[in-house]
N, C-alpha and C positions, 0 to 999 in steps of 0.2 A: 504494500500500500504506500501511496505518497505520504511521506512523513508529515504528521500534523493534521491530516484531513479529518480524522476522527475527533480531534480536539476542537476543531472549528465547528463541526456539525454534530452535536451530540444527540439531537432529536431525529434519529434515523426513522423512527416510526411516523414522523410528521412530514417526510419528504413526499412531494407531489410531482416534481418535474426536475429533470436533469438534461442539460444540453452541453455537449462536448464539441468544441470548435477549434479551428486553426491547426489542422494537421500539417506535418512535414510532407514534402513531396513524395516520399517513399511510402506513406501510410496506405494501408489497404482501404481504409474508409475515408470518405470526404467529410462526414460529420456523423455524430451519434446523438439521438435524442431519446429521452425516456419520459414516460408519463405514468401516473398511477392509475391502475385499473383494479377491479375486484374479480377474482376467480374463486368460485365456490365460497364466497363470503370472506375470503382473505385478501388483504391488500398486497399488491406486487407492483413493481415498476416494469413496464413493458418497454424495452429498449428497441429502437429502430436504427439499424446500422446501415448507412448509405454508402454504396460504392458508386462508381461513375455510371453504372447501368442497372443496379439492382438495390433492393432494400431487404435486409434480413431482420427477423424479430427474435427477441430472447426475453423471457419473463424471469425476473430476479426477485427473490424475497426481500422485504424491506431491510432486514438485518444484514443482508449481503450487498446492499447497493453501493456502499462506499468502497468496499474492496473490489467490486466489479468495475466501478468507475475508475479506480486507480489502475486496474489491469488494462482497461481500454486506453487510458492516457499514456501509460508506459509503452504499450505495444505499438500504438500508432503515432507516438510522439506528438500528441496534441498539446496546445499551448494555453487553452482556456477552458474553464468549466463554469457553467451557471447552474446553481442548485436552488430550488425553491421549496420551502416548507410551508406550513399553514400560514405563518406570519412573518417569515424572513426570506429575502432573496439574497443569495451569496454569489459573488463574482470572484473567481479564483484564477490567477494567471501563474503559469509555470515558466521560469526563465530557462535559458539555454543550459545553465549549469544545474538545473533541477530544483532550484529554490522556489518556494511557493509564496505568493503574495495574495492576501484575501481582503475583501471588503464586504460589508453587508448592509442591507437596507431593510428597515422595518416596513411591512406591508399593512395597508388598512385592514381593519377587521372584516370588511365586507368584500374583500378581493375574491374573485372567483377561483375555485380550484380547477386548474387546467387539466384537460384530457380525461376526465372521469368517464368510465364506460356506462355507468348506470344513469341513463339520460332521463329516466322518469323522475328520480329523486334528486339528481345532481345537475339540473340545467344551470347554465350560466345565469340566465334570467330565471329566477325562481318562480315557481307557482305561488300564487297569493302575494306577488309583488305588485304594488300599485305604481307601475311605470306609466307615466302620463301619456307618452306617445302611443303606447300599445292600447291604452284605454280609448284614446280618440280614434285610433285606427280600427276599433271594433274587435280587437283580438282578446283584450281583457275586459272584464266588467269593472265597475268603479271600485269594488272591493277586492280587485286583483284576481278574480276567478277567470279561468280560461273559457272563452265562449266555445261551446261544443263545435259549432260549425267552423271555427277558426283554429282548431287544435293542430291540424296539419301545418298551418302557417306558423303557429307558435313553435312547433318542432323544427321547422325549416330555419327559422331565425336563430334558434339556439345552436343548431348544427353549424350554421354559417359562422357564428361567433366562436365556436370551438375551433374550427379550421383557421379562422383569422387569428385566434389567440396563439396558435402554434407558430405563426409567422412573426410575432412581435419581437422575437429574439433578434431579428434583423434591424430593429430600431432601438438600440441600447440606450440612446439619449432620451427616450420617451417623447420624441417629437415626430409627428407623422402628418403628411398631407395626402388627402384621398380625393379621388374623383369617382363619383358614382354615375356611370353612363346609363341613360335610359331609366332614370330613377322612378318614373311614374309617381305613385302616391307616396313613395319614399319610406315604406316600411323599413328598408335596409339602412338608409342614411340616418334616420332618427335613432335607430337602435344601436348602430355602430357608434354614433356620436355618444349616446348615453353610456355604452360600455366603456369606450376609451376615455372619455372626459370625466364622467361622473364616478365610474367604478374604479378605473385604473389610474386616474389623474394624469393622463397623457396631455401634452400640449398638441392639440389636434386642430386641423383645418380641413373641412369637407365642403366640396361643391357637388350638388346634384344637377344633372343636365337632362332635359327632356324636351320634346317638341311641342307638348301641349301647354299653352300659356295659362289656361285656366287652372290646370293642376299645379303648375309652378307657383302661381299666385297664392293658392291655398297653402302650399308647403312653406312658403316664406312667412306667411301669417302665423302658421303653427310654430315655426322655429322662433319667431319673435315672442310668441306667447310663452314658450317654455324657457326663454332666456338662453337659447343656444346661439350665442353670439358668433361662434366660429363655424356655423353651419348656414349655408345659403344655397339658393336654387336659381338656376338660370334657364331661360328658354333658348334652345339652339340645337344645331345639328352636330353630330359627333365629328364629322369630317372638317367642319369649319371652326371648331372651338379652339381657342388659344388660352391655355391655363395661365393664371397670374403668378404662379410660383412653381418651383421644381416639384415634380410629383413623386411621392414615395410609394403609393399604392393605387391601383385602379381596381374597382369592384363593379360588378354588373350582375344583376339577377334577372334572368329570363328575357334577354334582348333577342328579338325575333330574327330567325333565319340568318342572313348575312350581316345583320346589325352586330352580332357577336364578333364577326370577323373584323368589322370596323373598330370595335372596342379593343380587340387584341392588337390590331395594327397601331392604333394611337398609343396604347400602353407601351409598346416597343419603341415607338417614335419618341415618347417622353422619357424613355430609359427608366421606367418605374422599377423599383426594387421587387415589388410583389404584385402579382396579378391574380385576382380571384374572380372567376366568371362562371356563371351557371347558364348554359345555352338554353334556348327555348325551341320552338318549332324549327325544323331544319329541312327546307324544301329544295335547296339548291341542287344537291347531288341526286335527289329523287327524280329530278327532271333530266339529268345528264346521264345517269349510270346505265351502261350497257357493256356486255362482254360476251364474246363468242365462246371462249374457253370455260368461263364460269357462269354460263347462262342460267344454271340452276339457282343462282342467288338473285337473279332478276326476273325470274319467270312468275313468281307469286307476289302479288302486290304488297301484302303485309310483310313478307320477308324483305322485299326490296326496300320498303320504307325504313325498316329497322336497320338493315345493313347500311343504307345510305347515311343514316344518322350516326352510326358507330364509325363509319369511315370518316365522316366530317370531323368528329372530335379527335380521332386518332391522327389525322393529318394536321389538325390545328396543334396538337401536342408536339408532333415532330418538327413542325415549322418554328415553334417557339424554342425548341432545343437548338435549331440551326441559328437562331438569332441570339443565343446566349442565355437561355433560361432553363434551369432544371425543372422539368414539368412532370406533374402527376395528374392522372384522371381519377378522381375520388368519388365514392358513392356519397351523394349529398344527403339523401334521405331515402328511407326504404321505398322500394318500387311499389309496394302496396299503397303508399300514400300519394305518390305522383310519378308519372313516367319520365318527368324531366329531372332525373336523379343523378346526373353527372356534373361534378364541379371540376373546372380546370384550375389547378393551382400551379403557378409558375413563379420561380424564385430566380432572380438574377444571379448568375454563377459563372465560373470559368469552365466552360464546356470544351473538352479537347477537340482539336481540329478533326481527328479521325471520327469522333462521335458525331460531329456536325455533318461530315461527309456521308456517313452511313445513314443518318436520319433523313437527309435530303434525297439520297438515292432511293430509300424506301418510299418516299412520297412520289418521286418520279415513276417508280415501278407501278404504284397503285393508280396514278393518273393515267398511265399508258394502258394498263390492263382493263380499266373500267371507263375510259373515255371521260375523265374528270378534269375540270378546270376550276380549282378551288379559288374562291374570292380572296382568302388570306394569302395564298401563294402569289396571286397577281398583285396584291397590295404590297407584299414584303420584298419584292425583287430588290436586291441591294442597290442603294444609291451611291454608297461609298465606292470609289473606283478600285481601291485596293481589295475590298471585300469581293467585288465582282471578279477581279483577276484571280484572287485566291480560290474562288469557287471553280475556276477554270484550270486549276493546277499550275498557275503561273504567278509571277511577281515581277515588279519593276526592280532591277538590280542596281547596285552602286558599282559603276564600271570605272576601271582604271585604264587610261590610254597613255601611250608614251608621250612625254613632254616635248617642248620645242627643241631641246638639245639632242634628241634621239633621231637617227636616220631611219625613217619608216621602211625603206626598202631592205635594210639589214635587220630591222626588228621583226618583220613578218617572215615566217618560215612555214613550210608545208607540214601537214599533219604527220605525226610520228609513225603511223601505221602504214606509210607508203614506202616503196623502194626497200622492201625487207630483204632482198637479195642483191642490192646494189650499193655496196659500201662506198663506191666512188661518188655517188650522188651526195652522200652526207659529208664526205671529205671536201667536195666542191662547195657545199653550203658553209662548212666551217671556214674554208678559205675566203669566201665572199664576206662573211661576217667579221672575221678577224677578232679584234678586241672590243668591238662595239657592243653596246647593249642589244640583246636579241632574245627572242623567244626560243631560239636554238639552245640557249643555256638554261631554259626552264622546263625542258622536256627530255625524255629518254626515248630516242628512236628505237622501234622494236627490233631492228637489226642487232642492237646491243643488249636486248632485254635479258637473254639467257647467258650472256658472257660472264666470266668471273669478274668480281669487283662491282657487281650491280649495286650493292648497298652503299658502297663508297660514292658511286655516281649519284644515287638518290640523295645522300647527305649533301653532296656538293650542289645539287639542284636546289634543295631547300635553303642552303646558305645563300645562294645567289638570289633567290626570291627575297629573302630578308634584306640583302644588300641593296637590291633595286628599290625596295620600299624606303630604306633608310637614306639612300643617296640621291633621292629626287629624280630618279629615272622617269617616274610617272608625273603627269600633270595632276591638278586637283581632282578628287573623285567626282564623278558625274552621276547623279541619280536619274537614270533614264534607260530607255531601250535604244538600240541602234538599227536603223534601216540601212542596209548595205547593198551595193551592186558590185558584181565581179565579172570581169571579162576573162575568157580563157582562150587557149589556142584553138578551140573548137566552137566556142559560142561567144557571140558579141556581148551577151548580158545574162546574168543569173541573179535573182533578187533573194534577199533574206532578211530576217529580223532577229536581233540578239536580245534575249531576255532570260529570266530565270525560270527553271522548271522545278516543280515541287516533287521531290523523290517519294513522298508519301503516296503520290498518285501514279507511280510507275512500278511495274514488276516485269521480270523477264522470263519467269518460269513458263513452261510449255502450256499449262492449263490455265494460266492467269488471264483475266479479262479486265484489266484496269483502264483508266482514262488514257494513259500512255503505254503503248505495248511494243514489245520487241517484234521486228519483222523477220528476224533470222535467229536460228538457234544459238544459245549461249553455252559456252563450254566452261563449267565451273572451275576446272583446273587452270584456266587462263586468268582468273580474277585475282588470286593472291598477289602476284607480282605487280599488277596494276593498282591494287589497293595500297601496296607499300608506297607507291609514288604519291598517291593522294593523301594518305594518312599523315596528319600533322603538317601538311604543306601550307605555307603562308598564303599562297596564291593558287588560283586555277585559271587556265586559259583554254577555251573550248575548241574541240574539233567535232563535237557531237552535232549532228544535223537531225532535226525533228521535222517530219513531214506532216502537212495538213492536206485534207482531201477537198481542195477548193477548185472544183472543175469549172466553176464560173469565173474564177480568177478575180475575186472582189477585194480581199483583204490587202494584199501587198500593193496593188495599184492605188488604193485609198491612202496608204501610208506614204507611198512615193509622192503623191500630190502634196501631202503635208510637209514632207521632208524637204522637198526641193524648192520650198519658199526661201530657203537659206543656202549658203554655200556648204560643201562637205566639211565635216569636222576633221576628217583625214582623207588623204588620197595619195596613192603610191603605186608604182609598178612593182611587180613581184619577180623574185629571182628565178633564174633558169628558164626564162622565156615563158612563164606561167600566166602572163596577162597582167591585169591591174585590178585594184580594189578601191572603192570609195565608201565612206560611212557618214551618215547624218544622225546626230543624237536627237531622239524624241523625248523631250524632258518636260512636257506640260501635261496637266490633267486632261486637256482636250485631246492630245495625242494618245494618251493611255485609254481614254474613253473610246476612241476610234478602234484601238486594238481589241478592247473588251467586247465592243459591239460586233466586230467581225468574227471573233472566236465564238461568241454566244450564238450567232447565226449558224456557224458550222456545227456547234454542239447540238443545237436543235435538229438540224438536218441529219446528223449522225444517228440520233435516236430513231428516226423513221427508216433510215437505211440499214443500220446494223444492230438496232435494238439497244438494250441497256442491261447491265449486270447489277443485280441488287447489291448494295454496299460499295460499289465502285463507280457506277455511272456509265456514260456512253463511251464510245471509242473515238476520241478526238485527235490524238497524236500517235504517230508511228515513227519508230526510230529508223532513220534513213542511213545514218553513218555514225560510227563510234559506238556500236552496240556494247562492246566489252568495257569501254571506258565508262559508259553510263551505268552498267551493271556494277562496276567497281565503286563508282560514286555511291550507289545505293547500299553496297556492302559496308562502306565506311560510315555512312549515316546510321545504319542499323547498329553498328558497333557503338557509335557515340551515344545513340539514344538509349541503348541498354546500360551504358556506364553512367548516364546523366538523366535519370528518369524525370520527366516533367519539363525538361528544357527543349521545347519544341520550336524554338525560334533561332537556333544556332545556324550560321551560314552554311554548315555542311548539309542542312536539310535540302538545299537547292543546288542545282547544277546549272551553270551558264551554258546555254545552247543557242544554236542558230535554227530558226524555224523557216522552212521553205515550203513552197507549194509543190505538191507532187506533179501538178500539170504545168509548172513553169516551162515555157518553151526552151529555156536555157539549160534544163536538166535532162540529160540523156541517161538512160539506164544501160549500163555496160555489164556483161558477165564478168565474174571473177574466175579466172582460169586456175587450173590446178597444176602443180608440179610435184611429181612423185619421186622421192629419192630412195634408192635401195630396192626398187621393184622393177622387174623387167617387163617389157611390153607383152610378152607371151603370157605372163602371169595375170596381167591386167585383162587381156582378152578373155582368158579362161574365166575370170570372175564375172565379166560382163555378159557371158553367154546365158545367164539366167533371165536377162531382160527379154520381154516379148518380141518375137520376130527379129532377133538380133542378127546382124550381118556386118561384115567389114570388107574393105578393099583398099588397095594402095592407090595413092594419088601422086601425080607427077610433080606438082609444084604448090607453093604456099597460096598463091592467089586463087587457084582452083579450089583448094581446100576451104578457104574463107567463104567463097561464093556458095559452095554446096552446104556448108554448115548453116549459113544464114537463110537458105531457102527451105530448110526442113520444117520449120513451124507452119509455113503456109501450106505444106503438103500433109499436115497432120502427123508428122514424125518428129523425133528428136535425133538430131545429128551432132556428133562431136568429133573432134580431130584428135588423133594420138600421134605425138611428134617425138622422135628421137633424133640423135645426131645424124643417123643414116636413113631413117624411114619416115614417111608421112602416110598415115592411114585415115580413112573416113569410116567411122562406125555409126550405124543407125539402128533404131529400134522403134517399135510401134506404140509409142506413148507420147502424146503431145503435152505441153505444159512446161513448168519450170524444170529444167534438166536436172538440177541438183536434188530434186525430190526423190528420184530413183537412183541417181548415181552416187550421192554422198554416203549412204549407208554401206554400199559395196566397197567404196574406197576405205571407209573406216575399218571394215573387217580385214581388208588387205593389210593395212598398217598395224592393226592390233596383233596379227599373227606373226609379224616379223619385227623383232626388237630393233633392228637396225634401220627400219623403214620410217619415212616421215612424209608429211604433206605440207606444201606451202601454197599460199594463195596469192595470185599475181594479177595486178591490174594492168590491162593493156596487152594487145596481141604482140606488139613489137618487143615488149619486155619478156613475154613468154618465149618467143623464138630466140631472143638474145641469151637467156639463161640456158636453154636446151643446147644451143650451139656451143657453149663453153663448158659443158659438163656431160656426165653420163645419165642425167636425169631424164624422166619421161614427162613430157608436157601434154596436158589435156586442154584442148581449145573448145570452149563452150559457146553455144548459140546466143544470139541477142535475147534480152529479157524485155517483155512487154510490161510497162509500168501501170497501164490501165487495169483496174481490177485488183490492185495490190491490197487495198483496204478491205475489200470484200473477202478476199482469200484469207487474210489474217484474222478477220472477224469470225469466219466460219471454222477455220482449221488451226488457228494459232500460228506461231512463227514458222517460217520456212527453214530448211536446213541452213546451217551457218554458211556465211560467205556465198549467198545465192546471187547477189547482184551488187553492183557498185554504181554510185551516182556520178557518172562520168568517168573519163580516163584518169590515170594516175596524176598527170599534171594539172587536172582540174579540181583536185581535192582542196578542202578548206585550208586556208593559211591561218595560223595563229596570229591574233592581233590584240583583241580585247582581253583584259584580265579582271579578276575580282578577288577581293580578300576572302580567305577561307578559314584557316586556323591562325590564331594569334601566336606569335613566337613567345 
């Protein structure tokens, strides 16, 4: 037990309420509340233990309450306890070194006992109480008796006060401002005021709002009669009302149909701490609901009506979670007394991003399946641009660009996974850079990845990153995205957008269906070395390209129009004859709104084209290049998250990427050819004979081979070339589609059975023939890849085999330029 707790609270038999608050990040529970109930005549404290997604109950005898409270506090590292007995309220805080500080406050004798189960004898408003508003409202007689016809209303009022009472812990200073929307004759406003002001001595301000001016006039006259100086009523519409002060709580009893949605929307807009709303008739979904798959739920009128009502409140609860409220649907009063028996209780809380994502995905799934367009969903579409982008799995990054003293032509270097068999290319790049600052010094080209001394290279890269940050290589940080254009030796222009991608919305596993998906298979064994490079790196610079399915080509032209109102922020030629690149920084909210609007339109269209996965959302982004680099970034983020629970805003959560349109005219899909080492052509032909209608023949020259391989797709065949230093063969088989789908598993088995064998992946036909000409390797020339239909294929079947396609030839690959801070040194 916490030392001294028993000395402070000797009256354990008088305990009525316990609230345990302020947990550490690693705590299993977010809060624990306890209230006194009676079971078989004996008083116990029923504890409710709240996790992020569930509530667990435990009944504890009164004599054990303090020891159980101590156990909860010690286990979950809570920092605050509130305990209430019949006449005293205790506030206990626990310091970091375990010391306890306590204060207590005497309660008035008529203060209500919170949370009692026996609602016949222990109502908050007691029977035989001469409460003037209830007498005038016709609920009590002048001598305090309950009017028989109003007994259900009396029970409703008391149940509402019980639920409200449980939320008062969120107003520790005993000051509260309340709006009662759709107040009507104001049973609720008057009794809430009486309870808070007269019984609990709260400093309270309440406004009741309704459309009926005659009712409002009578309510104000009654408030004046009772002397309720801080209670007033106004005639007005929910949507037009502007409150005169910050709102602590919004309450609403039986607002009809979508009026409840308006109440909830305004409560969120006011940033109210607490929302208590009892919906009334719910016709909206009953008019909309239909489903082919679940027609049994909409076939019978009475069932449809009830299902529609339940769907309405379930969606409301989820949407409130999305907007940052811990939400419960509670039984308001027994169903025998009224069918309007659900109360929505929402408490402002820190809802984890993944919980918000899941809640919104569940809403989208229900909307799609039953043809629903909820009023609250349409009202709550985020207006904050950063919220909108976050919902799309993106963010505006803080970008570092080389400063005025840095030569941009030497700074920009091609992506490290190119020229994996051409050491001379990297030697030429090093010669061109010399001692100048360059991204060449921030990357580890894959040709060196498995060589001895890798860790020393990585350490040197990290040191260089720190030096560049310290020595002023970069200009001032820029909060914005970058619209860029690239010319290549083969294309006059290719467009892209640099921004941050949320790794929480990406997975690479074969069966995963997240917002951002791998298009090619990921080899887990290739990730550790790449994670070593990213782990603890002060900087990242991207070569990851993310594709969008924008066949109408709307987003990037819209950004181009905005960007080109100014001159480029950077512009340079690229080394080794690789073209040129220009970038414009998009750094205004209007720019970001344009980005969000374009992506939202693509997200909506994705739902109709490819469906939506519960808990993850639609298929918006496909990895076009840098698949293993993005998977490594995901792995490093998962490591960090596990080691730092609760820190969901670290820069490692995001990866800097370039977004490109799959249908951009400047993007050509090229096959990634294979080179087999340690495997003879005869062995390869033998392995390929299992393919349907397989045949092969010799070809005289390279040009003829290229032509025949390219024509295969149009003929409904797959044709590949097999090239050695002395032979050129054409192999063909009767299976159209992506060649790697059938070929890669056979090649994998070949290399697995031969310890000395290996496969490399080569960009460009010229490079393939160059490698074969200078070695005993076997080259495999693959046919062109059709990019149309890529999203549909991945949506249906998951990632293609690894290294199935390349976005352009080797010299067209992304050049490193932009950087972003990652881990602090």
